[in-house]
PDB file with SEQRES, HELIX, SHEET and CRYST1 records, atoms N, CA, C and O in Angstrom:
SEQRES   1 A   72  UNK UNK UNK UNK UNK UNK UNK UNK UNK UNK UNK UNK UNK          
SEQRES   2 A   72  UNK UNK UNK UNK UNK UNK UNK UNK UNK UNK UNK UNK UNK          
SEQRES   3 A   72  UNK UNK UNK UNK UNK UNK UNK UNK UNK UNK UNK UNK UNK          
SEQRES   4 A   72  UNK UNK UNK UNK UNK UNK UNK UNK UNK UNK UNK UNK UNK          
SEQRES   5 A   72  UNK UNK UNK UNK UNK UNK UNK UNK UNK UNK UNK UNK UNK          
SEQRES   6 A   72  UNK UNK UNK UNK UNK UNK UNK                                  
HELIX    1 AA1 UNK A   43  UNK A   51  1                                   9    
HELIX    2 AA2 UNK A   55  UNK A   58  1                                   4    
HELIX    3 AA3 UNK A   59  UNK A   63  3                                   5    
HELIX    4 AA4 UNK A   64  UNK A   66  1                                   3    
SHEET    1 AA1 4 UNK A  14  UNK A  20  0                                        
SHEET    2 AA1 4 UNK A  25  UNK A  30 -1                                        
SHEET    3 AA1 4 UNK A  34  UNK A  39 -1                                        
SHEET    4 AA1 4 UNK A  69  UNK A  71 -1                                        
CRYST1    1.000    1.000    1.000  90.00  90.00  90.00 P 1           1          
ATOM      1  N   UNK A   1      27.592  -9.848  -6.429  1.00  0.00           N  
ATOM      2  CA  UNK A   1      26.248  -9.773  -6.963  1.00  0.00           C  
ATOM      3  C   UNK A   1      26.249  -8.858  -8.184  1.00  0.00           C  
ATOM      4  O   UNK A   1      26.805  -7.761  -8.148  1.00  0.00           O  
ATOM      5  N   UNK A   2      25.629  -9.315  -9.250  1.00  0.00           N  
ATOM      6  CA  UNK A   2      25.533  -8.530 -10.466  1.00  0.00           C  
ATOM      7  C   UNK A   2      24.108  -8.051 -10.632  1.00  0.00           C  
ATOM      8  O   UNK A   2      23.163  -8.837 -10.556  1.00  0.00           O  
ATOM      9  N   UNK A   3      23.958  -6.758 -10.859  1.00  0.00           N  
ATOM     10  CA  UNK A   3      22.638  -6.181 -11.091  1.00  0.00           C  
ATOM     11  C   UNK A   3      22.305  -6.374 -12.570  1.00  0.00           C  
ATOM     12  O   UNK A   3      23.128  -6.066 -13.431  1.00  0.00           O  
ATOM     13  N   UNK A   4      21.106  -6.882 -12.874  1.00  0.00           N  
ATOM     14  CA  UNK A   4      20.739  -7.050 -14.280  1.00  0.00           C  
ATOM     15  C   UNK A   4      20.624  -5.687 -14.970  1.00  0.00           C  
ATOM     16  O   UNK A   4      20.482  -4.651 -14.320  1.00  0.00           O  
ATOM     17  N   UNK A   5      20.687  -5.719 -16.273  1.00  0.00           N  
ATOM     18  CA  UNK A   5      20.529  -4.476 -17.038  1.00  0.00           C  
ATOM     19  C   UNK A   5      19.166  -3.870 -16.728  1.00  0.00           C  
ATOM     20  O   UNK A   5      18.143  -4.553 -16.755  1.00  0.00           O  
ATOM     21  N   UNK A   6      19.175  -2.589 -16.439  1.00  0.00           N  
ATOM     22  CA  UNK A   6      17.934  -1.890 -16.123  1.00  0.00           C  
ATOM     23  C   UNK A   6      17.375  -1.252 -17.388  1.00  0.00           C  
ATOM     24  O   UNK A   6      18.124  -0.796 -18.253  1.00  0.00           O  
ATOM     25  N   UNK A   7      16.054  -1.227 -17.484  1.00  0.00           N  
ATOM     26  CA  UNK A   7      15.418  -0.610 -18.644  1.00  0.00           C  
ATOM     27  C   UNK A   7      14.779   0.706 -18.249  1.00  0.00           C  
ATOM     28  O   UNK A   7      14.183   0.826 -17.179  1.00  0.00           O  
ATOM     29  N   UNK A   8      14.906   1.686 -19.119  1.00  0.00           N  
ATOM     30  CA  UNK A   8      14.309   2.999 -18.881  1.00  0.00           C  
ATOM     31  C   UNK A   8      12.792   2.883 -18.940  1.00  0.00           C  
ATOM     32  O   UNK A   8      12.241   2.128 -19.741  1.00  0.00           O  
ATOM     33  N   UNK A   9      12.126   3.650 -18.073  1.00  0.00           N  
ATOM     34  CA  UNK A   9      10.663   3.694 -18.066  1.00  0.00           C  
ATOM     35  C   UNK A   9      10.219   5.146 -18.087  1.00  0.00           C  
ATOM     36  O   UNK A   9      10.964   6.048 -17.703  1.00  0.00           O  
ATOM     37  N   UNK A  10       8.993   5.350 -18.544  1.00  0.00           N  
ATOM     38  CA  UNK A  10       8.428   6.701 -18.548  1.00  0.00           C  
ATOM     39  C   UNK A  10       7.807   6.967 -17.186  1.00  0.00           C  
ATOM     40  O   UNK A  10       6.795   6.369 -16.822  1.00  0.00           O  
ATOM     41  N   UNK A  11       8.423   7.866 -16.446  1.00  0.00           N  
ATOM     42  CA  UNK A  11       7.940   8.174 -15.099  1.00  0.00           C  
ATOM     43  C   UNK A  11       8.632   9.449 -14.629  1.00  0.00           C  
ATOM     44  O   UNK A  11       9.802   9.676 -14.936  1.00  0.00           O  
ATOM     45  N   UNK A  12       7.919  10.264 -13.896  1.00  0.00           N  
ATOM     46  CA  UNK A  12       8.541  11.461 -13.329  1.00  0.00           C  
ATOM     47  C   UNK A  12       9.356  11.118 -12.093  1.00  0.00           C  
ATOM     48  O   UNK A  12      10.171  11.926 -11.648  1.00  0.00           O  
ATOM     49  N   UNK A  13       9.150   9.936 -11.534  1.00  0.00           N  
ATOM     50  CA  UNK A  13       9.803   9.506 -10.297  1.00  0.00           C  
ATOM     51  C   UNK A  13      10.871   8.438 -10.531  1.00  0.00           C  
ATOM     52  O   UNK A  13      11.955   8.498  -9.951  1.00  0.00           O  
ATOM     53  N   UNK A  14      10.561   7.468 -11.380  1.00  0.00           N  
ATOM     54  CA  UNK A  14      11.416   6.308 -11.611  1.00  0.00           C  
ATOM     55  C   UNK A  14      12.126   6.444 -12.957  1.00  0.00           C  
ATOM     56  O   UNK A  14      11.494   6.720 -13.977  1.00  0.00           O  
ATOM     57  N   UNK A  15      13.452   6.246 -12.947  1.00  0.00           N  
ATOM     58  CA  UNK A  15      14.232   6.354 -14.182  1.00  0.00           C  
ATOM     59  C   UNK A  15      14.329   5.009 -14.899  1.00  0.00           C  
ATOM     60  O   UNK A  15      14.049   4.908 -16.093  1.00  0.00           O  
ATOM     61  N   UNK A  16      14.735   3.965 -14.142  1.00  0.00           N  
ATOM     62  CA  UNK A  16      14.952   2.647 -14.746  1.00  0.00           C  
ATOM     63  C   UNK A  16      14.582   1.557 -13.755  1.00  0.00           C  
ATOM     64  O   UNK A  16      14.641   1.758 -12.542  1.00  0.00           O  
ATOM     65  N   UNK A  17      14.194   0.384 -14.289  1.00  0.00           N  
ATOM     66  CA  UNK A  17      13.856  -0.754 -13.445  1.00  0.00           C  
ATOM     67  C   UNK A  17      14.437  -2.035 -14.048  1.00  0.00           C  
ATOM     68  O   UNK A  17      14.731  -2.102 -15.241  1.00  0.00           O  
ATOM     69  N   UNK A  18      14.593  -3.050 -13.190  1.00  0.00           N  
ATOM     70  CA  UNK A  18      15.071  -4.340 -13.634  1.00  0.00           C  
ATOM     71  C   UNK A  18      14.664  -5.405 -12.633  1.00  0.00           C  
ATOM     72  O   UNK A  18      14.144  -5.101 -11.559  1.00  0.00           O  
ATOM     73  N   UNK A  19      14.908  -6.662 -12.999  1.00  0.00           N  
ATOM     74  CA  UNK A  19      14.478  -7.762 -12.138  1.00  0.00           C  
ATOM     75  C   UNK A  19      15.422  -8.940 -12.279  1.00  0.00           C  
ATOM     76  O   UNK A  19      15.849  -9.279 -13.382  1.00  0.00           O  
ATOM     77  N   UNK A  20      15.743  -9.561 -11.155  1.00  0.00           N  
ATOM     78  CA  UNK A  20      16.524 -10.800 -11.118  1.00  0.00           C  
ATOM     79  C   UNK A  20      15.581 -11.884 -10.617  1.00  0.00           C  
ATOM     80  O   UNK A  20      15.280 -11.953  -9.425  1.00  0.00           O  
ATOM     81  N   UNK A  21      15.117 -12.728 -11.530  1.00  0.00           N  
ATOM     82  CA  UNK A  21      14.122 -13.735 -11.171  1.00  0.00           C  
ATOM     83  C   UNK A  21      14.672 -14.760 -10.184  1.00  0.00           C  
ATOM     84  O   UNK A  21      13.961 -15.173  -9.268  1.00  0.00           O  
ATOM     85  N   UNK A  22      15.922 -15.174 -10.355  1.00  0.00           N  
ATOM     86  CA  UNK A  22      16.515 -16.169  -9.452  1.00  0.00           C  
ATOM     87  C   UNK A  22      16.599 -15.647  -8.024  1.00  0.00           C  
ATOM     88  O   UNK A  22      16.356 -16.392  -7.074  1.00  0.00           O  
ATOM     89  N   UNK A  23      16.937 -14.388  -7.868  1.00  0.00           N  
ATOM     90  CA  UNK A  23      17.072 -13.774  -6.541  1.00  0.00           C  
ATOM     91  C   UNK A  23      15.766 -13.158  -6.048  1.00  0.00           C  
ATOM     92  O   UNK A  23      15.674 -12.757  -4.887  1.00  0.00           O  
ATOM     93  N   UNK A  24      14.771 -13.079  -6.902  1.00  0.00           N  
ATOM     94  CA  UNK A  24      13.510 -12.383  -6.608  1.00  0.00           C  
ATOM     95  C   UNK A  24      13.796 -10.966  -6.094  1.00  0.00           C  
ATOM     96  O   UNK A  24      13.296 -10.556  -5.047  1.00  0.00           O  
ATOM     97  N   UNK A  25      14.601 -10.243  -6.848  1.00  0.00           N  
ATOM     98  CA  UNK A  25      14.910  -8.854  -6.496  1.00  0.00           C  
ATOM     99  C   UNK A  25      14.485  -7.920  -7.621  1.00  0.00           C  
ATOM    100  O   UNK A  25      14.799  -8.143  -8.790  1.00  0.00           O  
ATOM    101  N   UNK A  26      13.772  -6.881  -7.245  1.00  0.00           N  
ATOM    102  CA  UNK A  26      13.397  -5.820  -8.175  1.00  0.00           C  
ATOM    103  C   UNK A  26      14.346  -4.655  -7.950  1.00  0.00           C  
ATOM    104  O   UNK A  26      14.601  -4.262  -6.812  1.00  0.00           O  
ATOM    105  N   UNK A  27      14.859  -4.117  -9.021  1.00  0.00           N  
ATOM    106  CA  UNK A  27      15.795  -2.994  -8.955  1.00  0.00           C  
ATOM    107  C   UNK A  27      15.105  -1.748  -9.482  1.00  0.00           C  
ATOM    108  O   UNK A  27      14.502  -1.754 -10.555  1.00  0.00           O  
ATOM    109  N   UNK A  28      15.205  -0.693  -8.710  1.00  0.00           N  
ATOM    110  CA  UNK A  28      14.557   0.554  -9.078  1.00  0.00           C  
ATOM    111  C   UNK A  28      15.560   1.689  -8.932  1.00  0.00           C  
ATOM    112  O   UNK A  28      16.141   1.889  -7.866  1.00  0.00           O  
ATOM    113  N   UNK A  29      15.754   2.428 -10.021  1.00  0.00           N  
ATOM    114  CA  UNK A  29      16.591   3.620  -9.977  1.00  0.00           C  
ATOM    115  C   UNK A  29      15.669   4.825 -10.078  1.00  0.00           C  
ATOM    116  O   UNK A  29      14.938   4.990 -11.055  1.00  0.00           O  
ATOM    117  N   UNK A  30      15.719   5.656  -9.054  1.00  0.00           N  
ATOM    118  CA  UNK A  30      14.893   6.860  -9.019  1.00  0.00           C  
ATOM    119  C   UNK A  30      15.655   8.023  -9.638  1.00  0.00           C  
ATOM    120  O   UNK A  30      16.886   8.051  -9.614  1.00  0.00           O  
ATOM    121  N   UNK A  31      14.922   8.979 -10.190  1.00  0.00           N  
ATOM    122  CA  UNK A  31      15.558  10.143 -10.799  1.00  0.00           C  
ATOM    123  C   UNK A  31      16.381  10.934  -9.789  1.00  0.00           C  
ATOM    124  O   UNK A  31      17.445  11.454 -10.125  1.00  0.00           O  
ATOM    125  N   UNK A  32      15.893  11.026  -8.549  1.00  0.00           N  
ATOM    126  CA  UNK A  32      16.539  11.943  -7.597  1.00  0.00           C  
ATOM    127  C   UNK A  32      17.171  11.300  -6.364  1.00  0.00           C  
ATOM    128  O   UNK A  32      17.769  12.002  -5.548  1.00  0.00           O  
ATOM    129  N   UNK A  33      17.049   9.974  -6.212  1.00  0.00           N  
ATOM    130  CA  UNK A  33      17.571   9.400  -4.959  1.00  0.00           C  
ATOM    131  C   UNK A  33      18.389   8.126  -5.123  1.00  0.00           C  
ATOM    132  O   UNK A  33      18.633   7.429  -4.138  1.00  0.00           O  
ATOM    133  N   UNK A  34      18.812   7.807  -6.326  1.00  0.00           N  
ATOM    134  CA  UNK A  34      19.668   6.646  -6.508  1.00  0.00           C  
ATOM    135  C   UNK A  34      18.918   5.361  -6.798  1.00  0.00           C  
ATOM    136  O   UNK A  34      17.731   5.369  -7.122  1.00  0.00           O  
ATOM    137  N   UNK A  35      19.649   4.241  -6.674  1.00  0.00           N  
ATOM    138  CA  UNK A  35      19.113   2.934  -7.037  1.00  0.00           C  
ATOM    139  C   UNK A  35      18.998   2.031  -5.810  1.00  0.00           C  
ATOM    140  O   UNK A  35      19.810   2.101  -4.888  1.00  0.00           O  
ATOM    141  N   UNK A  36      17.971   1.183  -5.824  1.00  0.00           N  
ATOM    142  CA  UNK A  36      17.675   0.307  -4.701  1.00  0.00           C  
ATOM    143  C   UNK A  36      17.279  -1.070  -5.205  1.00  0.00           C  
ATOM    144  O   UNK A  36      16.758  -1.216  -6.311  1.00  0.00           O  
ATOM    145  N   UNK A  37      17.535  -2.085  -4.373  1.00  0.00           N  
ATOM    146  CA  UNK A  37      17.101  -3.449  -4.645  1.00  0.00           C  
ATOM    147  C   UNK A  37      16.063  -3.822  -3.603  1.00  0.00           C  
ATOM    148  O   UNK A  37      16.301  -3.676  -2.405  1.00  0.00           O  
ATOM    149  N   UNK A  38      14.910  -4.304  -4.054  1.00  0.00           N  
ATOM    150  CA  UNK A  38      13.836  -4.739  -3.170  1.00  0.00           C  
ATOM    151  C   UNK A  38      13.806  -6.258  -3.196  1.00  0.00           C  
ATOM    152  O   UNK A  38      13.634  -6.859  -4.257  1.00  0.00           O  
ATOM    153  N   UNK A  39      13.974  -6.887  -2.032  1.00  0.00           N  
ATOM    154  CA  UNK A  39      14.103  -8.340  -1.904  1.00  0.00           C  
ATOM    155  C   UNK A  39      12.757  -9.035  -1.757  1.00  0.00           C  
ATOM    156  O   UNK A  39      11.825  -8.510  -1.147  1.00  0.00           O  
ATOM    157  N   UNK A  40      12.683 -10.243  -2.338  1.00  0.00           N  
ATOM    158  CA  UNK A  40      11.492 -11.076  -2.175  1.00  0.00           C  
ATOM    159  C   UNK A  40      10.326 -10.691  -3.049  1.00  0.00           C  
ATOM    160  O   UNK A  40       9.198 -11.105  -2.782  1.00  0.00           O  
ATOM    161  N   UNK A  41      10.562  -9.913  -4.082  1.00  0.00           N  
ATOM    162  CA  UNK A  41       9.487  -9.475  -4.973  1.00  0.00           C  
ATOM    163  C   UNK A  41       9.187 -10.599  -5.972  1.00  0.00           C  
ATOM    164  O   UNK A  41      10.059 -10.962  -6.762  1.00  0.00           O  
ATOM    165  N   UNK A  42       7.970 -11.153  -5.950  1.00  0.00           N  
ATOM    166  CA  UNK A  42       7.638 -12.208  -6.907  1.00  0.00           C  
ATOM    167  C   UNK A  42       7.621 -11.671  -8.345  1.00  0.00           C  
ATOM    168  O   UNK A  42       7.368 -10.488  -8.575  1.00  0.00           O  
ATOM    169  N   UNK A  43       7.890 -12.549  -9.292  1.00  0.00           N  
ATOM    170  CA  UNK A  43       7.897 -12.158 -10.708  1.00  0.00           C  
ATOM    171  C   UNK A  43       6.569 -11.527 -11.118  1.00  0.00           C  
ATOM    172  O   UNK A  43       6.549 -10.576 -11.900  1.00  0.00           O  
ATOM    173  N   UNK A  44       5.467 -12.048 -10.598  1.00  0.00           N  
ATOM    174  CA  UNK A  44       4.146 -11.514 -10.955  1.00  0.00           C  
ATOM    175  C   UNK A  44       4.006 -10.050 -10.515  1.00  0.00           C  
ATOM    176  O   UNK A  44       3.432  -9.235 -11.237  1.00  0.00           O  
ATOM    177  N   UNK A  45       4.528  -9.726  -9.342  1.00  0.00           N  
ATOM    178  CA  UNK A  45       4.463  -8.337  -8.861  1.00  0.00           C  
ATOM    179  C   UNK A  45       5.321  -7.437  -9.752  1.00  0.00           C  
ATOM    180  O   UNK A  45       4.923  -6.316 -10.068  1.00  0.00           O  
ATOM    181  N   UNK A  46       6.493  -7.924 -10.157  1.00  0.00           N  
ATOM    182  CA  UNK A  46       7.325  -7.119 -11.048  1.00  0.00           C  
ATOM    183  C   UNK A  46       6.641  -6.911 -12.396  1.00  0.00           C  
ATOM    184  O   UNK A  46       6.731  -5.826 -12.972  1.00  0.00           O  
ATOM    185  N   UNK A  47       5.963  -7.930 -12.904  1.00  0.00           N  
ATOM    186  CA  UNK A  47       5.230  -7.783 -14.167  1.00  0.00           C  
ATOM    187  C   UNK A  47       4.132  -6.721 -14.034  1.00  0.00           C  
ATOM    188  O   UNK A  47       3.902  -5.941 -14.958  1.00  0.00           O  
ATOM    189  N   UNK A  48       3.459  -6.697 -12.882  1.00  0.00           N  
ATOM    190  CA  UNK A  48       2.446  -5.660 -12.638  1.00  0.00           C  
ATOM    191  C   UNK A  48       3.102  -4.285 -12.611  1.00  0.00           C  
ATOM    192  O   UNK A  48       2.538  -3.314 -13.115  1.00  0.00           O  
ATOM    193  N   UNK A  49       4.286  -4.202 -12.024  1.00  0.00           N  
ATOM    194  CA  UNK A  49       5.049  -2.955 -11.977  1.00  0.00           C  
ATOM    195  C   UNK A  49       5.357  -2.482 -13.392  1.00  0.00           C  
ATOM    196  O   UNK A  49       5.197  -1.301 -13.700  1.00  0.00           O  
ATOM    197  N   UNK A  50       5.792  -3.387 -14.248  1.00  0.00           N  
ATOM    198  CA  UNK A  50       6.085  -3.028 -15.640  1.00  0.00           C  
ATOM    199  C   UNK A  50       4.858  -2.468 -16.345  1.00  0.00           C  
ATOM    200  O   UNK A  50       4.968  -1.532 -17.137  1.00  0.00           O  
ATOM    201  N   UNK A  51       3.690  -3.038 -16.062  1.00  0.00           N  
ATOM    202  CA  UNK A  51       2.458  -2.621 -16.733  1.00  0.00           C  
ATOM    203  C   UNK A  51       1.767  -1.428 -16.076  1.00  0.00           C  
ATOM    204  O   UNK A  51       0.839  -0.857 -16.649  1.00  0.00           O  
ATOM    205  N   UNK A  52       2.209  -1.051 -14.890  1.00  0.00           N  
ATOM    206  CA  UNK A  52       1.528   0.018 -14.140  1.00  0.00           C  
ATOM    207  C   UNK A  52       1.552   1.340 -14.904  1.00  0.00           C  
ATOM    208  O   UNK A  52       2.573   1.729 -15.471  1.00  0.00           O  
ATOM    209  N   UNK A  53       0.420   2.015 -14.908  1.00  0.00           N  
ATOM    210  CA  UNK A  53       0.344   3.328 -15.551  1.00  0.00           C  
ATOM    211  C   UNK A  53       1.251   4.332 -14.853  1.00  0.00           C  
ATOM    212  O   UNK A  53       1.869   5.175 -15.504  1.00  0.00           O  
ATOM    213  N   UNK A  54       1.328   4.242 -13.534  1.00  0.00           N  
ATOM    214  CA  UNK A  54       2.198   5.130 -12.761  1.00  0.00           C  
ATOM    215  C   UNK A  54       3.205   4.288 -11.989  1.00  0.00           C  
ATOM    216  O   UNK A  54       2.861   3.637 -11.003  1.00  0.00           O  
ATOM    217  N   UNK A  55       4.445   4.309 -12.446  1.00  0.00           N  
ATOM    218  CA  UNK A  55       5.498   3.542 -11.776  1.00  0.00           C  
ATOM    219  C   UNK A  55       5.730   4.077 -10.359  1.00  0.00           C  
ATOM    220  O   UNK A  55       5.962   3.299  -9.434  1.00  0.00           O  
ATOM    221  N   UNK A  56       5.669   5.388 -10.189  1.00  0.00           N  
ATOM    222  CA  UNK A  56       5.882   6.000  -8.880  1.00  0.00           C  
ATOM    223  C   UNK A  56       4.827   5.575  -7.872  1.00  0.00           C  
ATOM    224  O   UNK A  56       5.158   5.221  -6.741  1.00  0.00           O  
ATOM    225  N   UNK A  57       3.574   5.606  -8.266  1.00  0.00           N  
ATOM    226  CA  UNK A  57       2.492   5.186  -7.370  1.00  0.00           C  
ATOM    227  C   UNK A  57       2.654   3.708  -7.033  1.00  0.00           C  
ATOM    228  O   UNK A  57       2.486   3.324  -5.875  1.00  0.00           O  
ATOM    229  N   UNK A  58       2.974   2.877  -8.012  1.00  0.00           N  
ATOM    230  CA  UNK A  58       3.108   1.439  -7.764  1.00  0.00           C  
ATOM    231  C   UNK A  58       4.237   1.157  -6.787  1.00  0.00           C  
ATOM    232  O   UNK A  58       4.050   0.410  -5.827  1.00  0.00           O  
ATOM    233  N   UNK A  59       5.400   1.740  -7.017  1.00  0.00           N  
ATOM    234  CA  UNK A  59       6.534   1.469  -6.132  1.00  0.00           C  
ATOM    235  C   UNK A  59       6.247   1.973  -4.715  1.00  0.00           C  
ATOM    236  O   UNK A  59       6.656   1.343  -3.740  1.00  0.00           O  
ATOM    237  N   UNK A  60       5.555   3.095  -4.598  1.00  0.00           N  
ATOM    238  CA  UNK A  60       5.282   3.658  -3.272  1.00  0.00           C  
ATOM    239  C   UNK A  60       4.163   2.953  -2.518  1.00  0.00           C  
ATOM    240  O   UNK A  60       4.169   2.932  -1.287  1.00  0.00           O  
ATOM    241  N   UNK A  61       3.200   2.371  -3.239  1.00  0.00           N  
ATOM    242  CA  UNK A  61       2.064   1.743  -2.558  1.00  0.00           C  
ATOM    243  C   UNK A  61       2.145   0.224  -2.499  1.00  0.00           C  
ATOM    244  O   UNK A  61       1.536  -0.383  -1.618  1.00  0.00           O  
ATOM    245  N   UNK A  62       2.878  -0.405  -3.410  1.00  0.00           N  
ATOM    246  CA  UNK A  62       2.946  -1.866  -3.442  1.00  0.00           C  
ATOM    247  C   UNK A  62       4.320  -2.376  -3.025  1.00  0.00           C  
ATOM    248  O   UNK A  62       4.414  -3.268  -2.182  1.00  0.00           O  
ATOM    249  N   UNK A  63       5.370  -1.835  -3.593  1.00  0.00           N  
ATOM    250  CA  UNK A  63       6.704  -2.402  -3.352  1.00  0.00           C  
ATOM    251  C   UNK A  63       7.332  -1.908  -2.050  1.00  0.00           C  
ATOM    252  O   UNK A  63       7.730  -2.723  -1.217  1.00  0.00           O  
ATOM    253  N   UNK A  64       7.426  -0.614  -1.862  1.00  0.00           N  
ATOM    254  CA  UNK A  64       8.098  -0.086  -0.662  1.00  0.00           C  
ATOM    255  C   UNK A  64       7.504  -0.596   0.652  1.00  0.00           C  
ATOM    256  O   UNK A  64       8.265  -0.958   1.550  1.00  0.00           O  
ATOM    257  N   UNK A  65       6.173  -0.640   0.803  1.00  0.00           N  
ATOM    258  CA  UNK A  65       5.618  -1.084   2.098  1.00  0.00           C  
ATOM    259  C   UNK A  65       5.782  -2.579   2.385  1.00  0.00           C  
ATOM    260  O   UNK A  65       5.689  -2.992   3.541  1.00  0.00           O  
ATOM    261  N   UNK A  66       6.024  -3.398   1.353  1.00  0.00           N  
ATOM    262  CA  UNK A  66       5.976  -4.849   1.535  1.00  0.00           C  
ATOM    263  C   UNK A  66       7.315  -5.569   1.480  1.00  0.00           C  
ATOM    264  O   UNK A  66       7.422  -6.698   1.959  1.00  0.00           O  
ATOM    265  N   UNK A  67       8.335  -4.945   0.908  1.00  0.00           N  
ATOM    266  CA  UNK A  67       9.579  -5.661   0.659  1.00  0.00           C  
ATOM    267  C   UNK A  67      10.770  -4.921   1.279  1.00  0.00           C  
ATOM    268  O   UNK A  67      10.825  -3.691   1.288  1.00  0.00           O  
ATOM    269  N   UNK A  68      11.720  -5.710   1.796  1.00  0.00           N  
ATOM    270  CA  UNK A  68      12.922  -5.103   2.381  1.00  0.00           C  
ATOM    271  C   UNK A  68      13.779  -4.523   1.257  1.00  0.00           C  
ATOM    272  O   UNK A  68      13.711  -4.959   0.108  1.00  0.00           O  
ATOM    273  N   UNK A  69      14.570  -3.547   1.616  1.00  0.00           N  
ATOM    274  CA  UNK A  69      15.313  -2.789   0.606  1.00  0.00           C  
ATOM    275  C   UNK A  69      16.761  -2.598   1.018  1.00  0.00           C  
ATOM    276  O   UNK A  69      17.095  -2.570   2.202  1.00  0.00           O  
ATOM    277  N   UNK A  70      17.606  -2.467   0.013  1.00  0.00           N  
ATOM    278  CA  UNK A  70      18.988  -2.068   0.247  1.00  0.00           C  
ATOM    279  C   UNK A  70      19.387  -1.105  -0.872  1.00  0.00           C  
ATOM    280  O   UNK A  70      18.967  -1.242  -2.021  1.00  0.00           O  
ATOM    281  N   UNK A  71      20.192  -0.150  -0.501  1.00  0.00           N  
ATOM    282  CA  UNK A  71      20.659   0.825  -1.496  1.00  0.00           C  
ATOM    283  C   UNK A  71      21.792   0.209  -2.304  1.00  0.00           C  
ATOM    284  O   UNK A  71      22.647  -0.488  -1.756  1.00  0.00           O  
ATOM    285  N   UNK A  72      21.796   0.466  -3.598  1.00  0.00           N  
ATOM    286  CA  UNK A  72      22.860  -0.049  -4.469  1.00  0.00           C  
ATOM    287  C   UNK A  72      23.968   0.971  -4.625  1.00  0.00           C  
ATOM    288  O   UNK A  72      24.950   0.715  -5.322  1.00  0.00           O  
TER     289      UNK A  72                                                      
END                                                                             
């Protein structure tokens, strides 16, 4: 499995994010706890994540509670 290139974001919690549309996986690298892949994330949800004013709040309230995760 190849992780797509991650893009840096402005966030005190999240360092970089990326998305694999074919696999429906969102990739999130946190400043202090490493990188994770969240499975089954629809493209629309990832687009909302990109536009979110607070990446940390979005990942904690929308992505983490709803999608399974694995550490990269």
